[in-house]
BALOBA-1460 file (C-alpha; in Angstrom, 3 decimals):
// residues 310
<rec num="1" residu="m" x="-49.309" y="220.254" z="127.579"/>
<rec num="2" residu="m" x="-48.724" y="220.479" z="131.956"/>
<rec num="3" residu="l" x="-47.622" y="216.791" z="131.510"/>
<rec num="4" residu="k" x="-44.805" y="217.602" z="128.464"/>
<rec num="5" residu="g" x="-43.326" y="220.408" z="131.573"/>
<rec num="6" residu="v" x="-43.385" y="218.481" z="133.699"/>
<rec num="7" residu="v" x="-41.553" y="215.468" z="132.263"/>
<rec num="8" residu="l" x="-38.789" y="218.570" z="130.049"/>
<rec num="9" residu="l" x="-38.505" y="219.843" z="133.478"/>
<rec num="10" residu="l" x="-37.472" y="216.122" z="135.250"/>
<rec num="11" residu="m" x="-35.174" y="215.884" z="132.938"/>
<rec num="12" residu="v" x="-33.123" y="219.091" z="133.444"/>
<rec num="13" residu="f" x="-33.328" y="218.207" z="137.105"/>
<rec num="14" residu="c" x="-31.491" y="214.889" z="136.529"/>
<rec num="15" residu="v" x="-29.464" y="216.032" z="133.997"/>
<rec num="16" residu="g" x="-28.546" y="218.450" z="136.510"/>
<rec num="17" residu="l" x="-27.857" y="216.249" z="139.356"/>
<rec num="18" residu="l" x="-25.849" y="214.300" z="137.088"/>
<rec num="19" residu="a" x="-23.844" y="217.017" z="136.510"/>
<rec num="20" residu="i" x="-23.256" y="217.941" z="140.076"/>
<rec num="21" residu="l" x="-22.165" y="214.317" z="140.879"/>
<rec num="22" residu="l" x="-19.882" y="213.706" z="138.218"/>
<rec num="23" residu="w" x="-18.525" y="217.243" z="138.934"/>
<rec num="24" residu="q" x="-18.312" y="216.030" z="142.625"/>
<rec num="25" residu="r" x="-16.836" y="212.815" z="141.976"/>
<rec num="26" residu="r" x="-13.671" y="214.187" z="139.666"/>
<rec num="27" residu="q" x="-12.984" y="216.121" z="142.909"/>
<rec num="28" residu="m" x="-13.170" y="213.254" z="145.396"/>
<rec num="29" residu="g" x="-10.518" y="211.827" z="142.987"/>
<rec num="30" residu="r" x="-8.140" y="214.704" z="142.328"/>
<rec num="31" residu="t" x="-9.043" y="214.506" z="146.175"/>
<rec num="32" residu="f" x="-7.950" y="210.958" z="147.108"/>
<rec num="33" residu="d" x="-5.298" y="211.423" z="144.675"/>
<rec num="34" residu="r" x="-3.639" y="214.757" z="147.206"/>
<rec num="35" residu="l" x="-4.276" y="212.495" z="149.414"/>
<rec num="36" residu="e" x="-2.370" y="209.309" z="148.059"/>
<rec num="37" residu="a" x="0.898" y="211.748" z="146.830"/>
<rec num="38" residu="m" x="0.843" y="213.037" z="150.671"/>
<rec num="39" residu="l" x="1.223" y="209.361" z="152.018"/>
<rec num="40" residu="d" x="3.281" y="207.919" z="149.412"/>
<rec num="41" residu="a" x="5.449" y="210.626" z="150.260"/>
<rec num="42" residu="a" x="5.372" y="210.276" z="153.904"/>
<rec num="43" residu="q" x="6.127" y="206.323" z="153.282"/>
<rec num="44" residu="s" x="9.357" y="207.157" z="151.387"/>
<rec num="45" residu="g" x="10.190" y="209.825" z="154.014"/>
<rec num="46" residu="r" x="9.871" y="212.338" z="151.641"/>
<rec num="47" residu="f" x="7.358" y="214.554" z="152.703"/>
<rec num="48" residu="d" x="8.103" y="218.058" z="152.721"/>
<rec num="49" residu="e" x="4.663" y="219.878" z="154.413"/>
<rec num="50" residu="s" x="5.599" y="223.007" z="151.453"/>
<rec num="51" residu="a" x="5.049" y="221.453" z="148.132"/>
<rec num="52" residu="f" x="0.946" y="221.407" z="148.783"/>
<rec num="53" residu="d" x="-0.552" y="224.954" z="148.702"/>
<rec num="54" residu="e" x="-2.776" y="225.525" z="151.274"/>
<rec num="55" residu="s" x="-5.226" y="227.557" z="150.067"/>
<rec num="56" residu="r" x="-5.988" y="224.567" z="147.083"/>
<rec num="57" residu="l" x="-6.545" y="221.852" z="149.573"/>
<rec num="58" residu="s" x="-9.977" y="220.760" z="150.899"/>
<rec num="59" residu="a" x="-10.559" y="220.932" z="155.014"/>
<rec num="60" residu="l" x="-9.841" y="217.189" z="154.623"/>
<rec num="61" residu="e" x="-6.568" y="217.685" z="152.673"/>
<rec num="62" residu="s" x="-5.307" y="220.390" z="155.496"/>
<rec num="63" residu="h" x="-5.722" y="217.784" z="157.976"/>
<rec num="64" residu="w" x="-4.378" y="214.831" z="156.707"/>
<rec num="65" residu="k" x="-1.139" y="217.642" z="155.815"/>
<rec num="66" residu="q" x="-1.139" y="218.320" z="159.388"/>
<rec num="67" residu="y" x="-1.050" y="214.881" z="160.434"/>
<rec num="68" residu="l" x="1.627" y="213.813" z="158.345"/>
<rec num="69" residu="a" x="4.065" y="216.680" z="159.014"/>
<rec num="70" residu="q" x="3.927" y="216.008" z="162.177"/>
<rec num="71" residu="d" x="4.236" y="212.070" z="161.885"/>
<rec num="72" residu="q" x="7.490" y="213.202" z="160.030"/>
<rec num="73" residu="t" x="8.519" y="215.550" z="162.491"/>
<rec num="74" residu="a" x="8.643" y="212.218" z="165.173"/>
<rec num="75" residu="v" x="10.190" y="210.231" z="162.871"/>
<rec num="76" residu="q" x="12.866" y="212.890" z="162.363"/>
<rec num="77" residu="s" x="12.845" y="213.451" z="165.805"/>
<rec num="78" residu="l" x="12.982" y="209.193" z="166.652"/>
<rec num="79" residu="a" x="16.121" y="209.253" z="164.444"/>
<rec num="80" residu="e" x="17.962" y="211.937" z="165.765"/>
<rec num="81" residu="e" x="17.573" y="210.306" z="169.399"/>
<rec num="82" residu="k" x="18.135" y="207.415" z="168.201"/>
<rec num="83" residu="a" x="21.202" y="208.960" z="167.214"/>
<rec num="84" residu="q" x="21.750" y="210.290" z="170.136"/>
<rec num="85" residu="i" x="21.698" y="207.259" z="172.419"/>
<rec num="86" residu="k" x="23.926" y="205.341" z="169.982"/>
<rec num="87" residu="s" x="26.679" y="207.505" z="170.556"/>
<rec num="88" residu="l" x="26.238" y="207.855" z="173.958"/>
<rec num="89" residu="i" x="26.410" y="203.562" z="174.021"/>
<rec num="90" residu="a" x="29.651" y="204.165" z="171.772"/>
<rec num="91" residu="d" x="31.142" y="206.243" z="174.534"/>
<rec num="92" residu="i" x="29.905" y="204.503" z="177.760"/>
<rec num="93" residu="s" x="31.848" y="201.453" z="175.832"/>
<rec num="94" residu="h" x="34.911" y="203.086" z="175.294"/>
<rec num="95" residu="q" x="35.463" y="204.800" z="178.261"/>
<rec num="96" residu="t" x="34.678" y="201.294" z="180.294"/>
<rec num="97" residu="k" x="36.656" y="199.189" z="178.463"/>
<rec num="98" residu="t" x="40.547" y="200.212" z="178.962"/>
<rec num="99" residu="p" x="40.068" y="200.451" z="182.863"/>
<rec num="100" residu="i" x="38.366" y="197.369" z="183.581"/>
<rec num="101" residu="a" x="40.827" y="195.623" z="181.136"/>
<rec num="102" residu="n" x="43.622" y="197.685" z="183.307"/>
<rec num="103" residu="i" x="42.176" y="196.578" z="186.613"/>
<rec num="104" residu="l" x="42.156" y="192.608" z="185.769"/>
<rec num="105" residu="l" x="45.210" y="193.075" z="184.313"/>
<rec num="106" residu="y" x="46.451" y="194.434" z="187.713"/>
<rec num="107" residu="a" x="44.566" y="191.732" z="189.805"/>
<rec num="108" residu="q" x="46.251" y="189.488" z="187.614"/>
<rec num="109" residu="l" x="49.603" y="190.652" z="188.140"/>
<rec num="110" residu="l" x="49.233" y="190.600" z="191.337"/>
<rec num="111" residu="a" x="48.388" y="187.072" z="192.098"/>
<rec num="112" residu="e" x="51.540" y="185.853" z="190.635"/>
<rec num="113" residu="q" x="52.895" y="187.907" z="193.205"/>
<rec num="114" residu="p" x="54.153" y="186.291" z="196.622"/>
<rec num="115" residu="l" x="50.735" y="186.943" z="198.663"/>
<rec num="116" residu="a" x="49.432" y="186.172" z="202.282"/>
<rec num="117" residu="a" x="46.566" y="183.749" z="201.845"/>
<rec num="118" residu="e" x="44.423" y="187.243" z="202.832"/>
<rec num="119" residu="g" x="46.028" y="188.680" z="200.067"/>
<rec num="120" residu="q" x="45.331" y="185.509" z="197.113"/>
<rec num="121" residu="v" x="42.150" y="185.714" z="198.535"/>
<rec num="122" residu="c" x="41.326" y="189.789" z="198.215"/>
<rec num="123" residu="v" x="42.419" y="189.706" z="194.964"/>
<rec num="124" residu="q" x="40.425" y="186.697" z="193.554"/>
<rec num="125" residu="a" x="37.425" y="188.327" z="194.609"/>
<rec num="126" residu="l" x="39.124" y="192.154" z="193.018"/>
<rec num="127" residu="n" x="39.592" y="190.139" z="189.695"/>
<rec num="128" residu="g" x="36.240" y="188.159" z="190.582"/>
<rec num="129" residu="q" x="34.133" y="191.818" z="191.113"/>
<rec num="130" residu="a" x="36.057" y="193.109" z="187.501"/>
<rec num="131" residu="e" x="35.178" y="190.850" z="185.323"/>
<rec num="132" residu="k" x="30.902" y="190.663" z="187.167"/>
<rec num="133" residu="l" x="31.229" y="194.525" z="186.633"/>
<rec num="134" residu="h" x="32.889" y="193.496" z="182.652"/>
<rec num="135" residu="f" x="30.114" y="191.509" z="182.000"/>
<rec num="136" residu="l" x="27.631" y="193.862" z="183.534"/>
<rec num="137" residu="i" x="28.731" y="196.334" z="181.054"/>
<rec num="138" residu="e" x="28.580" y="194.395" z="178.091"/>
<rec num="139" residu="s" x="25.147" y="193.195" z="178.709"/>
<rec num="140" residu="l" x="24.272" y="196.542" z="179.278"/>
<rec num="141" residu="v" x="25.428" y="198.056" z="176.146"/>
<rec num="142" residu="k" x="23.888" y="195.401" z="174.388"/>
<rec num="143" residu="m" x="20.470" y="195.369" z="176.022"/>
<rec num="144" residu="s" x="20.543" y="199.378" z="175.275"/>
<rec num="145" residu="r" x="21.345" y="198.288" z="170.829"/>
<rec num="146" residu="l" x="18.735" y="195.848" z="170.788"/>
<rec num="147" residu="e" x="16.218" y="198.130" z="172.463"/>
<rec num="148" residu="t" x="17.067" y="201.128" z="170.598"/>
<rec num="149" residu="g" x="16.192" y="199.456" z="167.365"/>
<rec num="150" residu="i" x="20.643" y="199.772" z="166.765"/>
<rec num="151" residu="i" x="21.292" y="196.244" z="166.533"/>
<rec num="152" residu="t" x="19.097" y="193.984" z="163.729"/>
<rec num="153" residu="v" x="18.911" y="190.632" z="163.296"/>
<rec num="154" residu="t" x="19.834" y="189.202" z="159.975"/>
<rec num="155" residu="p" x="17.839" y="185.194" z="159.467"/>
<rec num="156" residu="q" x="19.779" y="182.845" z="156.930"/>
<rec num="157" residu="n" x="18.736" y="179.388" z="156.675"/>
<rec num="158" residu="v" x="20.915" y="178.238" z="159.181"/>
<rec num="159" residu="p" x="21.400" y="174.133" z="159.477"/>
<rec num="160" residu="v" x="20.002" y="173.360" z="163.191"/>
<rec num="161" residu="q" x="23.295" y="171.194" z="163.469"/>
<rec num="162" residu="l" x="25.593" y="174.295" z="162.972"/>
<rec num="163" residu="l" x="23.499" y="176.353" z="165.433"/>
<rec num="164" residu="l" x="23.553" y="173.456" z="168.080"/>
<rec num="165" residu="e" x="27.109" y="172.517" z="167.969"/>
<rec num="166" residu="q" x="28.155" y="176.532" z="167.894"/>
<rec num="167" residu="v" x="26.274" y="176.823" z="171.495"/>
<rec num="168" residu="w" x="27.491" y="173.335" z="172.557"/>
<rec num="169" residu="t" x="31.457" y="174.689" z="172.095"/>
<rec num="170" residu="q" x="30.407" y="177.819" z="174.002"/>
<rec num="171" residu="i" x="29.222" y="175.908" z="177.027"/>
<rec num="172" residu="l" x="31.222" y="173.024" z="176.992"/>
<rec num="173" residu="p" x="34.324" y="174.548" z="178.964"/>
<rec num="174" residu="r" x="32.127" y="175.976" z="182.102"/>
<rec num="175" residu="a" x="30.656" y="172.258" z="182.252"/>
<rec num="176" residu="e" x="33.422" y="170.686" z="182.643"/>
<rec num="177" residu="a" x="34.556" y="172.989" z="185.285"/>
<rec num="178" residu="k" x="31.622" y="172.060" z="187.216"/>
<rec num="179" residu="a" x="31.785" y="168.049" z="186.777"/>
<rec num="180" residu="i" x="28.322" y="168.589" z="184.075"/>
<rec num="181" residu="h" x="27.749" y="166.448" z="181.491"/>
<rec num="182" residu="i" x="26.462" y="168.327" z="177.946"/>
<rec num="183" residu="p" x="26.415" y="165.088" z="175.955"/>
<rec num="184" residu="k" x="26.830" y="166.918" z="171.708"/>
<rec num="185" residu="p" x="23.642" y="167.884" z="170.484"/>
<rec num="186" residu="s" x="22.783" y="166.229" z="167.259"/>
<rec num="187" residu="a" x="20.372" y="167.962" z="164.972"/>
<rec num="188" residu="s" x="18.445" y="168.021" z="161.433"/>
<rec num="189" residu="g" x="17.146" y="169.692" z="159.096"/>
<rec num="190" residu="t" x="17.203" y="173.855" z="158.966"/>
<rec num="191" residu="l" x="15.908" y="177.006" z="160.784"/>
<rec num="192" residu="c" x="15.815" y="180.866" z="159.474"/>
<rec num="193" residu="c" x="17.301" y="182.593" z="162.326"/>
<rec num="194" residu="d" x="20.683" y="184.923" z="162.835"/>
<rec num="195" residu="l" x="23.638" y="182.642" z="163.823"/>
<rec num="196" residu="r" x="25.883" y="184.810" z="165.480"/>
<rec num="197" residu="w" x="22.576" y="186.293" z="167.859"/>
<rec num="198" residu="s" x="20.530" y="183.028" z="168.167"/>
<rec num="199" residu="a" x="23.407" y="181.511" z="169.636"/>
<rec num="200" residu="e" x="24.250" y="183.552" z="171.689"/>
<rec num="201" residu="a" x="20.720" y="183.276" z="173.287"/>
<rec num="202" residu="l" x="21.067" y="179.505" z="173.706"/>
<rec num="203" residu="y" x="24.183" y="180.579" z="175.478"/>
<rec num="204" residu="n" x="22.924" y="182.393" z="178.160"/>
<rec num="205" residu="i" x="20.229" y="179.725" z="178.721"/>
<rec num="206" residu="c" x="22.764" y="176.984" z="178.543"/>
<rec num="207" residu="d" x="24.769" y="179.480" z="180.716"/>
<rec num="208" residu="n" x="22.165" y="179.475" z="183.683"/>
<rec num="209" residu="a" x="21.691" y="175.743" z="183.439"/>
<rec num="210" residu="v" x="25.929" y="174.886" z="184.503"/>
<rec num="211" residu="k" x="25.587" y="178.178" z="187.083"/>
<rec num="212" residu="y" x="21.833" y="177.307" z="189.038"/>
<rec num="213" residu="s" x="22.589" y="173.003" z="188.337"/>
<rec num="214" residu="p" x="24.510" y="170.501" z="190.622"/>
<rec num="215" residu="a" x="27.871" y="169.308" z="189.639"/>
<rec num="216" residu="g" x="27.130" y="165.845" z="188.587"/>
<rec num="217" residu="t" x="24.451" y="166.152" z="186.801"/>
<rec num="218" residu="t" x="23.222" y="166.657" z="182.971"/>
<rec num="219" residu="v" x="22.329" y="169.500" z="180.417"/>
<rec num="220" residu="t" x="21.027" y="168.571" z="177.265"/>
<rec num="221" residu="i" x="20.363" y="170.233" z="174.134"/>
<rec num="222" residu="t" x="17.907" y="168.844" z="171.692"/>
<rec num="223" residu="a" x="16.193" y="169.819" z="168.659"/>
<rec num="224" residu="q" x="12.698" y="169.078" z="167.622"/>
<rec num="225" residu="p" x="11.646" y="170.164" z="164.021"/>
<rec num="226" residu="y" x="7.664" y="171.596" z="163.456"/>
<rec num="227" residu="e" x="5.739" y="172.542" z="160.180"/>
<rec num="228" residu="l" x="7.258" y="176.173" z="160.601"/>
<rec num="229" residu="f" x="8.541" y="176.314" z="164.019"/>
<rec num="230" residu="c" x="11.963" y="174.383" z="165.341"/>
<rec num="231" residu="r" x="11.854" y="173.836" z="168.836"/>
<rec num="232" residu="i" x="15.119" y="173.923" z="170.828"/>
<rec num="233" residu="d" x="15.050" y="172.290" z="174.245"/>
<rec num="234" residu="i" x="17.338" y="172.744" z="177.524"/>
<rec num="235" residu="t" x="17.095" y="170.454" z="179.996"/>
<rec num="236" residu="d" x="18.905" y="171.022" z="183.272"/>
<rec num="237" residu="q" x="18.606" y="169.089" z="186.718"/>
<rec num="238" residu="g" x="19.267" y="171.918" z="188.697"/>
<rec num="239" residu="p" x="16.614" y="173.402" z="191.457"/>
<rec num="240" residu="g" x="13.330" y="173.957" z="189.050"/>
<rec num="241" residu="i" x="11.482" y="177.485" z="189.201"/>
<rec num="242" residu="p" x="8.837" y="178.019" z="191.504"/>
<rec num="243" residu="e" x="5.679" y="178.650" z="189.274"/>
<rec num="244" residu="d" x="4.811" y="181.414" z="190.826"/>
<rec num="245" residu="e" x="8.287" y="183.194" z="189.502"/>
<rec num="246" residu="r" x="8.141" y="181.686" z="185.656"/>
<rec num="247" residu="s" x="6.104" y="184.188" z="184.165"/>
<rec num="248" residu="k" x="9.125" y="186.818" z="185.635"/>
<rec num="249" residu="i" x="12.170" y="184.814" z="185.001"/>
<rec num="250" residu="f" x="12.076" y="186.564" z="180.976"/>
<rec num="251" residu="g" x="11.910" y="190.291" z="182.557"/>
<rec num="252" residu="r" x="14.602" y="192.661" z="182.239"/>
<rec num="253" residu="f" x="16.442" y="192.842" z="185.969"/>
<rec num="254" residu="y" x="14.706" y="189.729" z="187.341"/>
<rec num="255" residu="r" x="16.202" y="187.176" z="189.990"/>
<rec num="256" residu="g" x="14.602" y="184.126" z="191.357"/>
<rec num="257" residu="q" x="14.688" y="184.169" z="195.488"/>
<rec num="258" residu="q" x="16.617" y="181.140" z="195.127"/>
<rec num="259" residu="v" x="19.538" y="181.720" z="193.139"/>
<rec num="260" residu="k" x="19.916" y="185.489" z="195.114"/>
<rec num="261" residu="d" x="22.852" y="183.913" z="196.693"/>
<rec num="262" residu="q" x="24.780" y="183.485" z="193.188"/>
<rec num="263" residu="d" x="26.584" y="185.401" z="191.109"/>
<rec num="264" residu="g" x="24.313" y="187.121" z="187.965"/>
<rec num="265" residu="v" x="22.649" y="190.884" z="187.034"/>
<rec num="266" residu="g" x="19.657" y="189.246" z="185.504"/>
<rec num="267" residu="i" x="19.754" y="190.144" z="182.115"/>
<rec num="268" residu="g" x="20.995" y="186.677" z="180.421"/>
<rec num="269" residu="l" x="16.967" y="185.709" z="180.023"/>
<rec num="270" residu="y" x="15.375" y="189.378" z="178.876"/>
<rec num="271" residu="l" x="18.063" y="189.137" z="176.012"/>
<rec num="272" residu="t" x="17.051" y="185.249" z="175.459"/>
<rec num="273" residu="r" x="13.724" y="186.735" z="174.853"/>
<rec num="274" residu="e" x="14.447" y="189.836" z="173.000"/>
<rec num="275" residu="i" x="16.922" y="188.016" z="170.699"/>
<rec num="276" residu="i" x="13.953" y="185.228" z="170.099"/>
<rec num="277" residu="s" x="11.374" y="187.708" z="169.645"/>
<rec num="278" residu="e" x="13.094" y="189.850" z="167.064"/>
<rec num="279" residu="q" x="13.485" y="186.676" z="164.774"/>
<rec num="280" residu="g" x="9.418" y="186.033" z="164.516"/>
<rec num="281" residu="g" x="10.230" y="183.031" z="167.757"/>
<rec num="282" residu="y" x="9.165" y="182.594" z="171.054"/>
<rec num="283" residu="s" x="10.520" y="180.940" z="174.336"/>
<rec num="284" residu="k" x="8.675" y="179.474" z="177.720"/>
<rec num="285" residu="v" x="10.153" y="177.526" z="180.123"/>
<rec num="286" residu="t" x="8.651" y="174.431" z="182.273"/>
<rec num="287" residu="s" x="10.050" y="172.943" z="185.620"/>
<rec num="288" residu="l" x="9.111" y="171.326" z="188.171"/>
<rec num="289" residu="p" x="10.716" y="172.267" z="191.898"/>
<rec num="290" residu="n" x="13.750" y="170.168" z="192.367"/>
<rec num="291" residu="q" x="14.024" y="167.801" z="188.844"/>
<rec num="292" residu="g" x="15.539" y="170.468" z="187.132"/>
<rec num="293" residu="s" x="13.908" y="172.770" z="183.710"/>
<rec num="294" residu="t" x="13.194" y="172.870" z="180.530"/>
<rec num="295" residu="f" x="13.926" y="176.451" z="178.633"/>
<rec num="296" residu="s" x="12.278" y="175.887" z="175.065"/>
<rec num="297" residu="v" x="13.115" y="178.115" z="172.019"/>
<rec num="298" residu="f" x="10.556" y="178.204" z="168.744"/>
<rec num="299" residu="l" x="12.394" y="179.566" z="165.974"/>
<rec num="300" residu="p" x="10.756" y="179.777" z="162.042"/>
<rec num="301" residu="r" x="11.822" y="177.319" z="159.686"/>
<rec num="302" residu="e" x="13.872" y="177.818" z="156.329"/>
<rec num="303" residu="g" x="12.890" y="181.356" z="154.572"/>
<rec num="304" residu="d" x="12.376" y="181.479" z="151.203"/>
<rec num="305" residu="h" x="13.860" y="184.941" z="150.502"/>
<rec num="306" residu="v" x="17.268" y="184.893" z="152.694"/>
<rec num="307" residu="k" x="20.578" y="183.261" z="152.411"/>
<rec num="308" residu="t" x="21.273" y="180.048" z="153.300"/>
<rec num="309" residu="v" x="24.708" y="179.589" z="154.841"/>
<rec num="310" residu="r" x="26.511" y="175.721" z="154.896"/>
């Protein structure tokens, strides 16, 4: 009789325990459903703190709600800050464009006048400094737009030859003016990149190669496809880059000791690195003193879900 009582007591205990577990599981399921609803709303940008009744939420849900509300506020603040920066950049670009254009125009008009030798030197210096200021402001605007995400790259499947020819065509006049030979590049295959911004990134490297190479030397542009990336090499016969500077040259405003006496602001290679990184690529440099440098840019091969440029 006592054994039956114990068995019955155990059965009641087990049923009660099972009921409690089922209730807790149901409550946990509801909690997870509400947490998932909050997360979905936050991810879609529709999170509204007032839509969730504080009195009906568990401690975990209340903390989750507060976190998402703070995160949503931070996202909104970031969007507002980005809009303000975009407006400021547009104002700077607009407000400086006309004065610089006028300075360049007046310098050109002065150069056409019968001036003494000293006057011509001053006009040339004025024109050179105005062009340098124009380049600096344009570079700063591009840099700010990239860093704030205002400029976005749009990767497409681009023939490698099309990209290299565009860069070669742009740099050729500067190379010829300095008697530097740049053979026309030849390449096959495709890569996944934003044609306009990738061309600018490669042009920045080519511009440095021409600027810092002696007259009569050669700069080459070549491409080598790999399984996942396409490697583009730009090789010069310049002075080379000291080993302790190679890790610094892609930094913002950095200029090496060997080139401080030449025109430049130290933004070109920084922009190149940012543009290439935005597309899932990377860049590196190898160099030997007095033997030149090779800048290598690695860009992804053909993408499966992007537009193809013919």
